[in-house]
C-alpha positions as CSV (number, residue, x, y, z in Angstrom):
1,M,24.5,184.2,335.4
2,S,21.0,185.5,334.7
3,E,19.3,184.6,331.4
4,A,19.0,187.5,328.9
5,P,15.5,188.9,328.5
6,R,13.5,188.2,325.3
7,A,13.4,191.9,324.4
8,S,15.3,195.1,325.1
9,I,13.1,198.2,324.8
10,V,15.2,201.3,324.0
11,I,13.6,204.7,324.7
12,P,15.6,207.8,323.7
13,A,14.6,210.8,325.9
14,Y,15.5,214.4,326.3
15,N,14.3,216.4,329.3
16,E,11.0,214.6,329.5
17,G,10.7,214.9,333.3
18,E,7.4,213.7,334.7
19,D,6.0,213.6,331.1
20,I,7.7,210.2,330.6
21,V,5.6,208.5,333.3
22,P,2.4,207.8,331.4
23,G,4.4,206.2,328.6
24,L,6.2,204.0,331.1
25,D,3.0,203.1,332.7
26,R,1.5,201.9,329.4
27,I,4.7,199.9,328.5
28,F,4.7,198.0,331.8
29,E,1.0,197.4,331.6
30,A,1.1,196.2,328.0
31,V,4.3,194.2,327.6
32,K,3.9,190.6,328.8
33,L,7.2,189.2,327.5
34,D,10.3,189.3,329.7
35,A,11.9,192.6,328.8
36,E,14.4,195.2,330.0
37,V,13.5,198.8,329.4
38,L,16.5,201.2,328.7
39,V,15.8,204.9,328.8
40,V,18.8,206.7,327.2
41,V,19.6,210.3,327.8
42,D,22.5,212.5,326.8
43,A,23.6,213.8,330.2
44,P,23.1,212.9,333.9
45,T,21.5,216.3,334.4
46,D,18.7,215.5,332.1
47,S,15.3,216.0,333.9
48,T,14.3,212.5,332.8
49,V,16.9,210.8,335.0
50,P,15.5,211.4,338.6
51,V,12.0,210.5,337.4
52,V,13.0,207.2,335.8
53,S,15.3,206.4,338.7
54,A,12.5,206.8,341.2
55,Y,10.1,204.8,338.9
56,A,12.7,202.0,338.8
57,S,13.2,202.1,342.6
58,A,9.5,201.6,343.1
59,G,9.6,198.0,342.0
60,R,10.9,198.0,338.4
61,P,14.4,196.5,338.5
62,N,14.2,195.9,334.7
63,L,14.1,199.6,334.1
64,K,17.4,201.4,333.7
65,V,18.7,204.8,332.8
66,L,21.7,204.9,330.4
67,I,23.8,208.0,329.9
68,N,24.8,208.2,326.2
69,D,28.4,209.2,325.6
70,Y,28.4,208.7,321.8
71,G,27.2,212.2,321.0
72,R,24.1,214.4,321.5
73,G,20.8,213.8,319.8
74,P,18.3,210.9,319.3
75,A,20.3,209.0,316.7
76,Y,23.3,208.6,319.1
77,A,21.0,207.8,322.0
78,I,19.3,205.0,320.0
79,R,22.6,203.7,318.8
80,Y,23.9,203.7,322.4
81,G,20.8,201.9,323.6
82,I,21.0,199.2,321.0
83,D,24.7,198.7,321.7
84,H,24.0,198.2,325.4
85,A,21.0,196.0,325.0
86,T,21.3,192.4,326.3
87,S,18.6,190.8,324.3
88,D,18.7,189.3,320.8
89,T,15.7,191.5,319.9
90,V,15.7,195.3,320.3
91,V,12.5,197.4,320.2
92,V,12.9,201.2,319.7
93,T,10.0,203.3,320.9
94,M,9.6,207.0,321.8
95,A,9.4,208.7,325.2
96,D,6.5,210.9,324.2
97,G,3.8,208.3,324.5
98,C,2.7,208.5,320.9
99,D,3.5,204.8,320.2
100,D,1.1,202.0,321.3
101,P,3.1,199.5,323.4
102,R,0.5,196.8,322.9
103,Q,2.3,196.0,319.6
104,I,5.7,195.4,321.3
105,D,5.1,191.7,322.1
106,D,3.9,191.0,318.5
107,L,6.9,192.9,317.0
108,V,9.3,190.8,319.2
109,R,7.6,187.6,318.1
110,L,8.0,188.6,314.4
111,V,11.7,189.0,314.9
112,E,11.9,185.7,316.7
113,R,10.2,184.1,313.7
114,G,13.0,185.4,311.4
115,V,12.4,188.9,310.1
116,V,15.3,191.4,310.8
117,V,13.1,194.4,311.0
118,A,9.5,194.4,312.3
119,A,7.7,197.7,311.8
120,A,4.7,199.1,313.6
121,S,2.8,200.7,310.6
122,R,0.5,203.6,310.7
123,Y,-0.2,203.4,307.0
124,M,-1.3,199.8,306.4
125,P,-4.9,198.6,306.8
126,G,-5.8,198.8,310.5
127,G,-3.2,201.5,311.2
128,Q,-3.8,205.1,311.8
129,Q,-2.1,208.4,312.6
130,V,-4.1,210.8,314.8
131,G,-2.8,214.3,315.1
132,G,0.6,215.7,314.4
133,P,1.8,218.2,311.8
134,R,0.0,217.6,308.5
135,F,3.0,218.2,306.2
136,K,5.3,215.9,308.2
137,S,2.6,213.2,308.1
138,F,2.2,213.7,304.3
139,L,5.9,213.3,303.7
140,S,6.2,210.3,305.9
141,R,3.1,208.6,304.3
142,M,4.3,209.2,300.8
143,A,7.8,208.0,301.6
144,G,6.5,204.8,303.1
145,I,4.0,204.0,300.4
146,T,6.3,204.7,297.5
147,L,9.0,202.5,299.0
148,H,6.5,199.8,299.5
149,V,5.2,200.0,295.9
150,F,8.5,200.5,294.1
151,T,11.0,198.5,296.2
152,N,8.9,196.0,298.1
153,A,10.4,197.3,301.3
154,G,8.3,195.1,303.5
155,T,6.5,197.9,305.3
156,R,4.4,201.0,304.3
157,D,5.9,202.9,307.3
158,A,9.6,202.8,306.8
159,T,10.1,206.2,308.5
160,N,8.4,205.2,311.8
161,S,10.9,204.8,314.6
162,F,8.7,202.3,316.4
163,K,10.3,199.1,315.2
164,A,11.9,195.9,316.5
165,Y,15.2,194.6,315.2
166,N,17.3,191.5,315.2
167,A,20.3,192.7,317.2
168,E,22.8,190.6,315.2
169,F,21.5,192.1,312.0
170,V,22.1,195.6,313.4
171,R,25.6,194.6,314.5
172,Q,26.4,193.3,311.0
173,V,25.1,196.3,309.0
174,G,26.1,199.0,311.5
175,I,24.3,202.3,312.1
176,D,25.5,205.3,310.2
177,S,22.8,207.8,311.1
178,K,24.1,210.7,313.3
179,D,21.1,213.0,313.3
180,G,17.4,212.7,314.0
181,F,15.3,209.6,314.0
182,E,16.2,208.3,310.5
183,I,17.7,205.1,312.0
184,G,14.3,203.3,311.3
185,L,14.5,204.2,307.7
186,E,18.2,203.4,307.5
187,L,17.9,199.9,308.8
188,T,14.8,199.2,306.7
189,A,16.7,200.4,303.6
190,K,19.7,198.2,304.4
191,A,17.5,195.2,305.0
192,R,15.9,195.8,301.6
193,R,19.3,196.0,299.8
194,L,20.4,192.8,301.4
195,R,17.0,191.2,300.6
196,L,16.5,190.3,304.2
197,P,12.9,189.9,305.5
198,V,11.0,192.9,306.8
199,A,7.4,192.7,308.1
200,E,4.8,195.0,309.5
201,I,1.8,195.0,311.8
202,P,-0.7,197.9,312.2
203,T,-0.5,200.5,314.9
204,I,-2.4,203.6,315.9
205,W,-0.1,206.6,316.6
206,L,-1.5,209.4,318.8
207,D,0.1,212.8,318.9
208,R,1.7,213.6,322.2
209,A,-0.7,215.2,324.7
210,F,2.0,217.0,326.7
211,G,5.4,218.6,326.2
212,E,6.9,219.6,322.8
213,S,8.3,217.4,320.1
214,N,12.0,217.4,319.4
215,F,11.5,216.5,315.7
216,K,13.4,219.0,313.5
217,L,11.8,218.5,310.0
218,A,13.8,220.9,307.9
219,K,17.2,219.8,309.4
220,W,16.5,216.1,309.0
221,I,14.8,215.8,305.6
222,P,18.2,215.5,303.8
223,K,19.1,212.6,306.1
224,Y,15.9,210.8,305.3
225,L,16.4,211.4,301.6
226,R,19.8,209.7,301.7
227,W,18.3,206.4,303.0
228,Y,15.1,206.7,300.9
229,R,17.3,206.7,297.8
230,F,19.5,204.0,299.1
231,A,16.6,201.6,299.4
232,F,16.4,201.5,295.5
233,G,18.8,199.2,293.7
234,R,20.1,195.7,293.2
235,K,20.8,193.2,295.9
236,L,24.0,193.8,297.7
237,T,26.4,191.6,299.7
238,L,27.3,192.7,303.2
239,E,30.7,193.8,302.0
240,E,29.2,195.9,299.2
241,L,26.8,197.5,301.6
242,H,29.6,198.5,303.9
243,A,31.6,199.9,300.9
244,L,28.6,202.1,299.9
245,T,27.7,203.3,303.3
246,D,31.0,203.6,305.2
247,P,31.9,207.4,305.2
248,T,35.7,206.6,305.6
249,P,37.8,206.3,302.4
């Protein structure tokens, strides 16, 4: 039986087609740790599938396409990828090439040292966001900084999806998000309420140079607000956390 890789890199994708290739190139150039790369789409007809399959066939056996059957959208794709990862450490990064994969190895090592969430931060010293909608950037920055100041969340960029997670922590707390990319904020907020360690390293985020973003700001703001508010409060036990977040009666 083959040994599990040190990291599972989960990439949700939606009709990226050839646009995903530069991001994959940078990941395989930058990541030195043994890792599997899981590109997750919602349907076998997604234009990303043949491109990634051809890329894998050209000498990347650790690259796989997964067809998400949990439900449509990035939240379900990320959940599916995490659930099907084989490593103890899972890194979530985007298909648009905005994230800098040179941070992946360091994020993985932070989780291996004991943090449950390791964040790539645009808003700490040494980090930067280049381009992107100004209002979206303002909201993200204010959310991250205020959570850092008022809750000691462990990162100034809680809303960034580019994070590494301890897979056992994710299994224990579960993922409740069903829309958008708020999983990064959800898991950061849950770690904070459990008083589990969260850490960050700086990253430089560059707005995508091709294609269109699938981020729907107006639709997803209420989802982010839910987890923003949840980060405030006393320490919880795991049982109390589940009682507060489980939507079933």
